[in-house]
C-alpha positions as CSV (number, residue, x, y, z in Angstrom):
1,M,-20.9,-32.0,-23.7
2,K,-23.2,-33.6,-21.0
3,R,-20.6,-33.4,-18.7
4,Y,-18.8,-30.4,-19.7
5,L,-22.2,-28.6,-18.8
6,K,-22.3,-30.4,-15.4
7,Y,-18.8,-29.9,-14.6
8,I,-19.8,-25.3,-15.3
9,A,-23.4,-25.7,-13.6
10,L,-21.9,-27.2,-10.7
11,S,-18.4,-26.2,-9.9
12,A,-18.1,-23.1,-12.7
13,G,-21.7,-21.7,-11.4
14,V,-21.9,-20.3,-14.7
15,L,-26.0,-21.1,-15.3
16,L,-28.0,-23.4,-13.6
17,A,-29.1,-25.3,-10.9
18,S,-31.9,-26.8,-10.4
19,C,-34.4,-24.6,-7.8
20,D,-35.4,-27.8,-6.3
21,K,-31.6,-27.9,-5.1
22,F,-31.4,-23.8,-4.2
23,L,-34.5,-23.9,-1.9
24,D,-33.8,-27.3,-0.5
25,R,-32.0,-25.0,2.5
26,E,-33.5,-23.2,5.4
27,P,-36.0,-21.8,5.4
28,L,-37.6,-22.9,1.7
29,D,-37.1,-26.5,2.4
30,K,-40.3,-27.4,1.9
31,V,-41.4,-25.0,-1.0
32,T,-42.0,-25.5,-4.8
33,P,-41.7,-22.7,-7.1
34,D,-45.2,-23.0,-7.6
35,N,-46.6,-21.8,-4.4
36,F,-43.7,-19.8,-3.2
37,F,-43.2,-15.8,-4.0
38,N,-46.7,-15.4,-3.3
39,T,-46.6,-13.5,0.2
40,E,-44.1,-10.6,1.1
41,S,-42.4,-13.1,3.5
42,D,-41.9,-15.7,1.0
43,L,-39.5,-13.2,-0.4
44,L,-38.3,-11.9,2.7
45,S,-37.2,-15.2,3.1
46,Y,-35.5,-15.6,-0.3
47,A,-33.6,-11.8,0.0
48,I,-32.7,-12.2,3.8
49,N,-30.6,-16.0,2.1
50,L,-29.2,-14.4,-1.0
51,Y,-26.5,-12.0,1.9
52,P,-24.1,-14.5,2.7
53,D,-23.6,-15.3,-0.8
54,V,-22.7,-10.7,-1.7
55,S,-19.1,-9.7,-0.4
56,F,-20.0,-7.4,1.5
57,S,-16.9,-6.3,4.0
58,T,-18.0,-7.3,7.6
59,I,-16.8,-9.7,10.4
60,P,-17.3,-13.7,9.6
61,P,-18.8,-15.7,12.3
62,G,-16.5,-17.3,14.4
63,Q,-13.7,-15.9,13.2
64,Y,-10.6,-15.1,15.2
65,G,-7.7,-12.0,14.2
66,L,-8.5,-8.7,13.2
67,S,-10.6,-9.8,10.6
68,V,-12.2,-6.6,8.2
69,F,-9.7,-3.6,10.9
70,K,-6.8,-5.6,9.0
71,S,-8.3,-6.0,5.6
72,D,-6.2,-2.8,4.5
73,D,-3.6,-5.3,4.7
74,A,-0.8,-5.3,1.6
75,T,-1.2,-1.8,1.1
76,D,0.7,1.3,1.9
77,N,-1.6,1.6,4.7
78,Q,-1.5,-1.7,6.9
79,V,0.8,-4.8,6.3
80,A,0.3,-8.4,7.8
81,P,3.2,-10.2,8.3
82,A,3.3,-12.0,5.2
83,G,3.9,-10.1,2.0
84,N,1.6,-10.5,-1.2
85,A,2.0,-11.6,-4.3
86,R,0.8,-8.8,-5.6
87,F,4.2,-6.6,-5.1
88,L,5.8,-9.9,-6.2
89,P,5.4,-9.9,-10.3
90,G,6.0,-13.8,-10.9
91,E,4.5,-14.9,-7.4
92,W,0.9,-14.4,-8.7
93,R,-0.7,-17.2,-10.4
94,V,-3.3,-18.1,-13.0
95,P,-5.7,-20.2,-10.5
96,S,-7.7,-23.3,-11.6
97,T,-10.3,-22.1,-10.1
98,S,-11.4,-19.0,-8.7
99,K,-14.4,-18.3,-6.1
100,E,-15.3,-14.7,-8.1
101,W,-15.3,-15.9,-11.4
102,N,-18.8,-17.7,-10.4
103,F,-22.1,-16.9,-11.1
104,E,-23.9,-18.7,-8.7
105,S,-25.1,-15.8,-6.6
106,I,-26.4,-13.5,-10.0
107,R,-28.2,-17.1,-11.0
108,K,-30.0,-17.0,-7.7
109,C,-30.9,-13.0,-8.3
110,N,-32.2,-14.0,-11.8
111,Y,-34.4,-16.8,-10.4
112,F,-36.0,-14.5,-8.3
113,F,-36.3,-11.7,-10.4
114,E,-38.2,-14.3,-13.1
115,K,-40.7,-15.6,-10.5
116,V,-41.3,-12.5,-8.5
117,L,-41.7,-9.5,-11.6
118,P,-44.4,-11.9,-13.2
119,K,-46.4,-11.8,-9.7
120,Y,-45.8,-8.9,-8.7
121,E,-46.6,-6.9,-11.6
122,A,-49.7,-8.4,-12.0
123,N,-50.3,-7.8,-8.3
124,E,-50.9,-11.3,-7.0
125,I,-48.2,-11.2,-3.9
126,K,-50.1,-10.5,-0.7
127,G,-48.4,-8.6,1.9
128,S,-47.4,-5.2,3.0
129,P,-47.2,-3.3,-0.7
130,A,-43.9,-1.2,1.3
131,N,-42.6,-4.5,2.4
132,I,-43.1,-6.5,-0.5
133,K,-41.5,-4.0,-3.3
134,Q,-38.3,-3.6,0.2
135,C,-37.5,-7.1,-1.1
136,I,-37.5,-6.7,-4.6
137,G,-35.2,-3.7,-4.1
138,E,-32.9,-5.3,-2.2
139,V,-32.2,-7.9,-4.0
140,Y,-31.6,-5.1,-7.5
141,A,-28.9,-4.0,-5.0
142,L,-27.6,-7.3,-3.6
143,R,-27.2,-8.6,-7.3
144,A,-25.6,-4.5,-7.9
145,Q,-23.2,-5.4,-5.3
146,I,-22.2,-8.9,-6.7
147,Y,-21.2,-7.6,-10.0
148,F,-19.6,-4.7,-8.2
149,V,-17.1,-7.1,-7.0
150,R,-16.7,-8.9,-9.9
151,L,-16.2,-6.3,-12.0
152,Q,-13.4,-4.5,-9.5
153,N,-11.8,-7.6,-9.6
154,F,-11.9,-8.3,-13.5
155,G,-13.0,-5.6,-15.1
156,D,-15.3,-6.4,-18.4
157,F,-18.0,-9.5,-17.5
158,P,-20.9,-11.2,-18.6
159,I,-23.6,-9.4,-17.8
160,I,-26.2,-12.3,-17.1
161,T,-29.8,-11.5,-16.1
162,E,-32.1,-15.0,-17.4
163,V,-31.9,-18.6,-15.5
164,L,-30.6,-20.0,-18.5
165,P,-31.4,-23.5,-20.0
166,D,-29.0,-26.1,-19.9
167,E,-28.4,-25.8,-23.6
168,N,-24.3,-25.7,-24.7
169,A,-24.7,-22.7,-27.2
170,I,-26.8,-20.6,-25.0
171,L,-23.7,-20.8,-21.8
172,T,-21.4,-20.3,-24.1
173,E,-23.0,-17.5,-25.7
174,Q,-23.7,-15.8,-22.0
175,S,-20.4,-16.2,-21.0
176,K,-19.0,-13.7,-23.1
177,R,-17.4,-10.2,-21.7
178,R,-19.1,-7.7,-21.7
179,P,-17.0,-4.5,-21.6
180,Q,-16.0,-2.6,-18.4
181,N,-18.1,0.2,-18.7
182,E,-20.9,-1.8,-20.0
183,V,-20.9,-3.4,-16.8
184,A,-21.2,-0.5,-15.0
185,R,-23.8,1.2,-16.4
186,F,-25.5,-1.8,-16.2
187,I,-24.8,-2.2,-12.1
188,L,-26.2,1.7,-12.2
189,S,-29.1,0.1,-13.4
190,D,-29.8,-1.7,-11.5
191,L,-29.2,0.4,-8.2
192,D,-31.6,2.9,-10.1
193,K,-34.1,-0.3,-9.6
194,A,-33.1,-0.4,-6.3
195,I,-33.6,3.1,-5.4
196,A,-36.9,3.5,-6.5
197,L,-38.4,0.5,-4.4
198,L,-36.0,0.5,-1.1
199,S,-37.7,2.6,1.7
200,E,-35.3,4.7,4.3
201,S,-35.9,2.5,7.1
202,T,-36.8,-1.0,6.9
203,P,-38.7,-3.7,9.2
204,N,-35.1,-5.0,10.7
205,G,-33.6,-1.0,11.3
206,K,-30.4,-0.9,9.5
207,N,-29.7,-4.5,9.4
208,R,-31.3,-4.7,5.4
209,I,-29.8,-2.9,2.2
210,N,-32.1,0.4,2.8
211,L,-32.9,3.4,0.7
212,N,-29.4,5.5,1.8
213,A,-27.3,2.1,0.8
214,A,-28.4,2.1,-2.0
215,Y,-27.5,5.1,-3.0
216,L,-24.1,5.0,-1.4
217,L,-23.0,2.7,-3.2
218,K,-24.5,3.7,-6.3
219,S,-22.2,6.9,-5.3
220,R,-19.6,4.2,-4.7
221,V,-19.2,2.3,-8.1
222,A,-19.8,5.5,-10.0
223,L,-16.7,7.0,-8.4
224,Y,-14.6,3.8,-8.7
225,E,-15.8,3.6,-12.6
226,G,-15.3,7.1,-12.8
227,T,-11.5,7.7,-11.7
228,W,-10.7,4.3,-13.0
229,L,-11.4,5.4,-16.8
230,K,-10.0,8.9,-15.8
231,Y,-6.8,7.6,-15.2
232,H,-6.2,4.2,-16.7
233,K,-7.4,6.0,-20.1
234,G,-5.2,4.8,-23.0
235,T,-4.3,1.5,-21.0
236,A,-5.0,-2.4,-21.7
237,Q,-6.9,-2.1,-18.2
238,V,-9.5,0.4,-20.3
239,P,-12.1,-0.5,-23.4
240,G,-10.8,1.1,-26.3
241,G,-6.9,1.5,-24.8
242,A,-3.7,0.5,-26.9
243,G,-3.5,-3.2,-26.1
244,W,-7.2,-3.9,-24.7
245,P,-7.8,-7.9,-25.0
246,G,-11.3,-7.2,-26.1
247,A,-10.4,-5.9,-29.0
248,Q,-10.0,-9.5,-30.5
249,A,-12.9,-10.8,-29.4
250,S,-15.1,-10.8,-32.8
251,Y,-18.4,-10.4,-30.9
252,L,-17.1,-7.3,-29.8
253,S,-16.1,-5.8,-33.0
254,G,-18.6,-2.9,-33.2
255,F,-17.9,-2.0,-29.7
256,S,-16.8,2.2,-30.0
257,I,-16.6,4.3,-27.1
258,N,-16.4,7.9,-26.5
259,I,-14.3,7.6,-23.0
260,D,-13.8,11.2,-21.7
261,D,-18.3,11.1,-21.9
262,E,-18.2,8.0,-20.5
263,I,-15.5,9.7,-17.6
264,K,-18.1,12.5,-17.4
265,F,-21.2,10.8,-16.9
266,F,-19.6,8.0,-14.2
267,L,-18.6,11.1,-12.3
268,T,-22.2,13.4,-12.4
269,E,-23.6,9.7,-11.5
270,A,-21.4,9.4,-8.2
271,K,-21.7,13.2,-7.8
272,N,-25.4,13.1,-7.7
273,A,-26.2,10.0,-6.0
274,A,-23.5,10.9,-3.2
275,K,-24.8,14.4,-2.4
276,V,-28.7,13.0,-1.5
277,V,-26.5,10.7,1.6
278,A,-24.0,13.9,2.3
279,D,-27.3,16.6,2.5
280,K,-28.7,14.2,5.1
281,M,-25.2,13.5,7.0
282,V,-23.0,16.5,7.0
283,N,-24.8,18.0,10.0
284,N,-25.6,14.3,11.8
285,L,-21.7,12.8,12.1
286,T,-21.1,11.2,15.0
287,P,-19.5,12.9,17.9
288,N,-16.3,13.3,19.0
289,S,-15.3,14.0,22.7
290,G,-11.5,13.5,21.7
291,V,-11.6,11.1,24.8
292,R,-9.1,8.1,24.2
293,V,-10.1,6.4,26.8
294,A,-14.2,5.3,24.6
295,R,-15.6,4.0,28.0
296,D,-15.0,3.8,31.7
297,A,-15.0,1.1,34.6
298,S,-18.7,1.8,34.2
299,M,-18.6,0.9,30.5
300,A,-20.4,4.3,29.7
301,I,-19.3,5.8,26.7
302,K,-17.1,8.4,27.0
303,N,-16.5,8.8,23.0
304,R,-19.3,8.2,20.8
305,Y,-17.1,8.2,17.7
306,F,-14.7,5.6,18.6
307,M,-17.5,3.4,19.6
308,M,-19.1,4.1,16.3
309,F,-16.7,1.6,15.5
310,A,-16.6,-1.3,18.3
311,D,-20.4,-0.9,19.8
312,D,-22.5,-4.4,19.8
313,N,-25.8,-2.1,18.8
314,M,-25.2,0.0,15.6
315,E,-28.7,1.3,15.5
316,S,-28.4,4.7,17.1
317,Y,-25.9,6.2,15.2
318,D,-27.1,7.9,12.9
319,E,-23.5,7.9,10.9
320,V,-24.2,4.4,10.3
321,I,-26.3,3.6,7.0
322,F,-26.2,-0.9,7.6
323,W,-24.8,-2.8,9.8
324,R,-24.7,-6.3,10.0
325,K,-25.7,-7.4,13.6
326,Y,-24.2,-10.6,15.7
327,S,-26.0,-12.5,18.8
328,R,-24.6,-14.4,22.0
329,T,-27.4,-17.1,20.3
330,E,-26.9,-16.9,16.5
331,Q,-23.5,-15.7,15.6
332,T,-20.7,-14.7,17.7
333,H,-16.9,-13.8,16.9
334,N,-14.1,-13.6,18.3
335,I,-12.1,-10.4,17.3
336,Q,-11.6,-8.6,20.7
337,M,-9.3,-11.0,21.6
338,E,-6.7,-10.2,19.2
339,L,-7.7,-6.1,19.4
340,A,-7.4,-6.5,23.3
341,R,-4.9,-8.5,23.8
342,N,-1.8,-8.1,20.9
343,G,-1.4,-7.1,17.1
344,G,-3.5,-9.4,15.2
345,G,-1.4,-9.7,12.9
346,S,-1.1,-6.4,11.5
347,G,0.1,-3.0,12.1
348,Y,0.0,0.6,10.3
349,T,2.5,2.1,7.9
350,K,4.7,4.5,9.0
351,G,3.6,6.3,5.8
352,L,0.2,6.3,6.8
353,V,0.9,7.5,10.7
354,D,3.3,10.2,8.6
355,S,-0.1,11.3,6.7
356,Y,-2.1,12.9,9.4
357,L,-2.0,16.2,10.0
358,M,-1.8,18.1,13.5
359,K,-4.5,19.7,15.1
360,N,-3.5,23.0,13.6
361,G,-4.0,21.7,10.4
362,L,-0.4,22.0,9.4
363,P,1.4,18.4,7.9
364,I,4.1,17.2,10.4
365,Y,7.1,18.2,8.2
366,A,5.8,22.2,8.0
367,S,7.6,25.2,10.1
368,G,5.3,25.6,13.0
369,S,3.6,22.4,13.1
370,G,4.4,21.5,16.3
371,Y,5.4,18.1,16.0
372,L,7.3,16.1,18.7
373,G,8.7,13.0,16.3
374,D,9.0,10.3,16.2
375,E,11.2,8.9,19.7
376,T,8.0,7.4,21.4
377,L,4.7,5.9,20.2
378,F,2.6,9.3,22.5
379,N,5.2,11.5,21.0
380,T,4.2,10.0,17.7
381,I,0.7,11.0,18.3
382,E,0.5,13.7,20.5
383,K,-1.7,17.3,19.2
384,R,-2.5,14.6,15.9
385,D,-5.5,14.6,13.8
386,D,-8.2,12.4,16.2
387,R,-8.5,10.0,13.6
388,L,-4.8,8.8,14.4
389,R,-4.6,9.4,18.1
390,L,-8.1,7.1,18.8
391,F,-7.2,4.3,16.9
392,T,-3.9,3.7,17.4
393,K,-3.1,1.2,20.5
394,L,-0.2,3.4,23.1
395,D,1.2,1.1,25.7
396,N,-0.2,1.4,28.4
397,D,-3.3,2.1,26.8
398,T,-6.8,0.7,28.6
399,L,-8.0,-2.1,26.8
400,Y,-11.1,-3.3,29.2
401,Y,-11.4,-3.1,33.0
402,H,-11.6,-6.3,35.4
403,E,-13.4,-6.3,38.2
404,G,-13.5,-2.2,37.6
405,T,-9.3,-2.2,36.9
406,P,-8.0,-0.6,33.9
407,V,-6.4,-4.0,31.9
408,K,-3.4,-2.3,30.6
409,A,-1.6,-2.5,26.5
410,R,1.9,-4.1,26.8
411,V,4.7,-2.9,24.2
412,P,3.6,-3.6,20.9
413,E,4.7,-7.0,20.3
414,I,6.6,-7.0,17.2
415,L,8.5,-10.2,18.4
416,N,5.2,-12.3,18.4
417,P,4.5,-15.1,16.3
418,A,2.8,-14.0,12.6
419,E,-0.9,-14.6,13.8
420,T,-0.3,-12.1,16.7
421,R,2.8,-10.1,15.8
422,A,2.6,-5.5,15.5
423,T,3.4,-6.3,12.5
424,T,4.7,-2.5,12.0
425,G,4.6,-1.5,15.6
426,Y,1.9,0.9,15.0
427,R,-1.0,-1.1,16.8
428,V,-4.3,-1.3,15.1
429,K,-7.2,-0.4,18.0
430,K,-10.1,0.6,15.5
431,G,-12.7,-1.9,17.0
432,L,-11.9,-1.9,21.1
433,N,-14.8,-3.0,22.7
434,Y,-13.5,-2.7,26.5
435,S,-15.3,-5.7,27.3
436,E,-13.5,-8.0,29.5
437,D,-15.9,-11.2,28.5
438,D,-15.0,-10.4,24.8
439,A,-11.5,-10.2,25.4
440,T,-11.2,-13.0,27.6
441,T,-13.4,-15.3,26.3
442,H,-14.1,-17.8,23.0
443,N,-17.2,-16.7,20.8
444,R,-18.5,-14.1,22.9
445,G,-18.0,-11.5,20.4
446,I,-20.7,-9.5,19.2
447,T,-19.1,-6.2,18.4
448,G,-21.2,-4.9,14.9
449,S,-20.1,-4.6,11.5
450,I,-20.7,-1.4,9.7
451,V,-21.3,-1.9,5.6
452,F,-21.7,1.5,5.0
453,R,-22.0,5.2,7.0
454,G,-22.3,8.8,5.7
455,A,-18.9,10.1,6.1
456,E,-17.8,8.4,2.3
457,A,-20.9,10.0,0.5
458,L,-18.8,13.5,2.0
459,L,-15.8,12.1,0.5
460,N,-17.1,10.8,-2.2
461,Y,-19.1,13.6,-3.5
462,M,-16.2,15.5,-2.7
463,E,-13.9,13.9,-5.0
464,A,-16.1,13.9,-7.7
465,Q,-17.0,17.3,-7.8
466,Y,-13.8,18.4,-8.1
467,L,-12.7,16.0,-10.7
468,L,-15.5,16.9,-12.5
469,D,-15.6,20.9,-12.0
470,G,-11.5,21.2,-11.4
471,T,-12.3,23.8,-8.0
472,L,-14.4,23.2,-4.5
473,D,-18.0,24.5,-4.4
474,G,-20.0,25.3,-1.5
475,S,-21.2,21.8,-0.6
476,S,-17.3,20.0,-0.7
477,Q,-16.5,22.6,1.4
478,N,-18.5,22.3,3.8
479,Y,-18.6,19.0,3.6
480,W,-14.7,18.9,4.1
481,R,-15.0,21.0,7.6
482,A,-17.2,18.8,9.1
483,L,-14.7,16.1,8.8
484,R,-11.7,18.3,9.8
485,T,-13.6,19.5,12.6
486,R,-15.1,15.9,13.5
487,A,-11.7,14.8,13.7
488,N,-10.4,17.8,16.1
489,V,-8.2,19.4,12.8
490,D,-8.6,23.3,12.1
491,P,-11.0,23.0,9.5
492,D,-9.5,25.6,7.0
493,F,-8.5,23.1,4.7
494,Q,-6.5,25.9,2.5
495,K,-3.8,25.8,5.1
496,T,-3.0,22.1,4.4
497,I,-3.3,22.6,0.3
498,N,-0.7,25.6,1.1
499,A,1.6,24.0,3.0
500,T,1.6,20.7,1.4
501,D,4.9,19.6,-0.1
502,M,4.2,16.7,-2.4
503,E,7.7,15.9,-2.4
504,K,7.3,14.5,0.9
505,E,4.1,13.7,0.6
506,K,5.5,10.7,-1.8
507,L,7.3,9.1,-0.2
508,G,4.7,7.4,2.5
509,D,1.2,7.7,-0.3
510,W,1.1,6.1,-3.0
511,G,-2.2,8.1,-3.3
512,A,0.4,11.4,-4.3
513,Y,0.6,10.0,-8.0
514,S,-1.4,8.7,-10.9
515,A,-0.1,6.9,-13.3
516,G,3.2,7.5,-12.5
517,T,3.0,11.4,-11.7
518,L,2.2,13.4,-8.9
519,V,-1.1,15.0,-8.4
520,N,-2.0,18.8,-7.1
521,T,-2.2,19.2,-3.8
522,T,-5.7,20.4,-3.5
523,L,-6.6,16.4,-5.0
524,Y,-3.8,15.1,-2.8
525,N,-5.6,16.2,0.1
526,I,-9.0,15.1,-1.1
527,R,-7.1,12.0,-1.4
528,R,-5.3,12.6,2.4
529,E,-9.0,13.4,3.7
530,R,-10.4,9.8,2.3
531,R,-7.2,8.0,3.6
532,N,-7.4,8.8,7.1
533,E,-11.1,9.1,7.5
534,F,-11.1,5.3,6.5
535,I,-8.2,3.7,8.9
536,A,-8.2,0.0,9.5
537,E,-11.6,0.3,7.5
538,G,-10.4,-1.7,4.0
539,M,-10.9,0.4,1.3
540,R,-7.4,1.8,0.7
541,W,-6.8,-0.8,-2.4
542,A,-9.8,0.0,-4.1
543,D,-8.7,3.7,-4.4
544,L,-5.4,3.0,-5.4
545,K,-6.2,0.8,-7.9
546,R,-8.9,3.1,-9.5
547,W,-6.1,6.5,-9.0
548,R,-3.6,4.0,-10.9
549,S,-1.3,4.7,-8.0
550,M,1.2,1.9,-8.3
551,E,3.5,2.7,-11.3
552,Q,6.1,4.6,-9.4
553,I,7.4,1.0,-7.9
554,K,7.8,-0.4,-10.9
555,N,11.4,0.5,-11.0
556,T,11.4,1.9,-7.2
557,P,10.6,-0.8,-4.9
558,Y,8.7,0.6,-1.8
559,I,10.0,-0.4,1.4
560,V,7.5,-0.9,4.4
561,E,8.4,0.4,7.4
562,G,7.0,0.8,10.7
563,F,7.8,2.5,14.4
564,K,11.1,4.3,15.3
565,I,12.9,0.7,16.4
566,W,16.1,1.9,16.6
567,G,15.7,4.8,19.1
568,T,14.4,4.9,23.2
569,M,11.5,2.1,22.0
570,K,14.4,-0.3,21.3
571,D,14.8,-0.3,25.0
572,W,11.7,-2.2,25.7
573,Y,12.7,-5.1,24.1
574,K,15.4,-6.7,26.5
575,N,15.7,-10.1,28.8
576,Q,15.5,-10.3,32.1
577,D,19.3,-10.0,32.5
578,G,19.0,-6.7,30.5
579,T,20.4,-8.1,26.9
580,S,19.1,-7.7,24.4
581,K,15.8,-9.8,22.4
582,L,16.2,-8.0,19.2
583,V,18.3,-10.4,17.3
584,V,20.1,-9.1,14.2
585,S,20.6,-11.7,12.0
586,D,20.1,-12.8,7.9
587,T,20.0,-16.1,9.3
588,D,15.9,-17.7,10.9
589,K,17.2,-16.4,13.8
590,G,16.7,-12.6,13.0
591,N,13.9,-10.5,13.8
592,V,14.5,-6.8,13.5
593,N,15.9,-5.6,10.8
594,P,19.9,-3.3,11.1
595,Q,20.0,-0.4,12.3
596,S,22.1,0.5,9.1
597,N,19.3,-0.4,6.8
598,S,16.7,1.5,8.8
599,V,16.3,3.5,12.5
600,Y,12.8,2.4,11.4
601,L,11.1,-1.3,11.7
602,R,11.0,-3.0,8.4
603,P,9.4,-5.6,8.9
604,Y,10.1,-7.7,5.7
605,Q,13.6,-7.1,6.5
606,R,13.7,-9.3,10.0
607,N,15.6,-11.7,7.8
608,K,17.1,-13.4,4.8
609,V,16.0,-16.9,4.9
610,N,13.0,-17.1,2.5
611,N,12.2,-13.3,1.9
612,L,11.1,-12.6,-1.1
613,Y,10.3,-9.4,-0.1
614,Y,13.3,-8.3,1.6
615,D,13.8,-6.0,-1.6
616,G,10.4,-4.2,-1.1
617,Y,7.6,-4.0,-2.8
618,K,7.1,-3.9,-6.7
619,W,4.6,-3.8,-9.3
620,N,3.3,-5.0,-12.6
621,D,0.1,-3.2,-14.5
622,A,-1.5,-6.6,-15.2
623,H,-1.8,-6.7,-11.6
624,Y,-4.8,-4.1,-11.0
625,F,-6.8,-7.4,-12.5
626,E,-7.2,-10.6,-11.4
627,P,-6.4,-13.8,-13.9
628,I,-9.2,-15.3,-14.3
629,P,-9.4,-19.1,-14.1
630,M,-8.4,-21.4,-16.5
631,D,-11.0,-23.5,-16.1
632,A,-13.4,-20.3,-17.4
633,F,-11.2,-21.0,-21.1
634,R,-11.6,-24.9,-20.3
635,L,-15.2,-25.1,-20.6
636,T,-16.0,-22.8,-22.4
637,S,-13.6,-24.2,-26.1
638,Q,-15.5,-26.7,-28.3
639,N,-12.2,-28.6,-27.3
640,Q,-11.2,-28.1,-23.5
641,A,-7.4,-28.6,-24.9
642,N,-7.3,-25.4,-26.9
643,L,-7.4,-22.7,-24.7
644,D,-7.5,-20.3,-27.1
645,G,-10.8,-21.5,-28.5
646,S,-12.7,-20.2,-25.8
647,V,-14.9,-17.0,-26.4
648,I,-13.4,-14.9,-22.9
649,Y,-10.7,-13.5,-23.1
650,Q,-7.6,-13.5,-20.8
651,N,-7.1,-10.0,-18.9
652,P,-4.0,-8.0,-20.4
653,G,-0.4,-9.6,-19.5
654,W,-1.5,-13.1,-18.3
655,S,-0.9,-16.1,-18.7
656,K,-4.2,-18.4,-19.4
657,V,-2.8,-21.2,-18.2
658,A,-3.1,-22.4,-14.0
659,G,0.1,-22.2,-11.7
660,E,1.8,-19.8,-14.9
661,S,1.7,-16.4,-13.6
662,L,3.0,-13.3,-16.4
663,K,3.1,-13.6,-20.5
């Protein structure tokens, strides 16, 4: 039993690591619980050290590639050179362990509360009251984010609020999963506590969680849960639904849920929290000049909207609520080397590109749209929504300056090795900072990384409010016009709604569907706005999951396409003797799909050698959740050879055995 306890504490992280072991790290290496947590600076040191344990989408120090700007890979927005097992039923396997089914970061937060709250309530902590409250509020928000990541990955999850003793009975009891809606309510409760304590600005500017960040996170969590319950209602993915595995757990025998009340509760919470931030942001969105070359040779900024995603210092952008700072003396990265020099192993899909409106507010297929077609990259983006124009790299675009002279982009690197390939021909430009030093020298990049920005609050409000009321209220209309105006698109959203043909939109946009059924044109265009605003920001997968937007590819696989290779752009890829570099072959020599398959580049039909994705992306509903790792069952069972003896139940559709896939 002791061997079990040691393993679960140190490997699975469920429960306990001694406080001495945790505190044995900089800058807290020579303190004990008794003489720590007595000052504002003690709380700050502990809170700051928690940030690396929390899964915020930021650029990891030292990283190459496109980093956060390719985090939409494996969706209908962006793809990597290799397919993803989530879209090949039977290939995604149950792991032995999982970094996400892990409680160590939760334990660290709970330890903080155990030691700090009694001293705080007794007024025993020395320092600025506002700064002390700020630190406590941050840890509540950090625990909320930790739990939100686990909710998205696993749904039902244990709720642990204490540092647990090293006793098997208690550890096993606390390993029991709680229904997803209860977990979501717990997260909102933590965020309410954070909101009551946090300041609108911190001593470190926007590099720490602040009041607006907590409100925005609350709206994100509530919108996720409200829409998840709405669209997955009645399925095994929702507590109380048909086939929900929690129904077989004896400790949940008394559980009941009024699903419609829960949906209304979460959507209302999302709407109200979003409005707090949206009203501050609607007239303070970062302005867009429309200039595609966002810096001149002197590095003067010509388009603040573009540079909001690429600046070294994001503090001056009102729209940026929370961001991560890098420094050449401490932490750097290398993402500009790919952004400025190649495709970075990613690319926008044709479906994403086609979803962008013309500046006149019409879809590209609508009569009178003025669409120039997709024979060239320039034609594809001309007269389109600026979010496509600005953040798509064209041949001959300025990438950086060498001694005042622009260094230009070449043609899309569709034939490059995987790590530098332009997967679809439509290259990511979001985040490019035009610095020669960053683009050509290793470990020099200090481009900041946005965690939260204000535009999300507008979009969260619009979606929640429309789902609650069935019509757009004045605030939603105002927010929508503000976003379209910033994108240099006709602000008349009704014009777009009236011109929308869902039979055409469904071809390249999974968000056209929920539960295999096309949504109405107003809701679709709210979703379109979100898709277009968050291009290359890592929001897409969570949106598709909560909308239940993959049912339609169960029986009709989705073939990923990119730019029009079998047109004039094929002439870009020639040898010096005039012969084509493009090779159509089923063997490993093949590097492009045959024209008979499509005139558009199909990155997973380059050849048929060891190619599991040649016939397209497919779906199984079990993939809405990750499988719980086998060790979680083994370590919570009295007989470790009997996985079914665990108090934990597996997510619907999955085996419990490592290496196996779906049941």
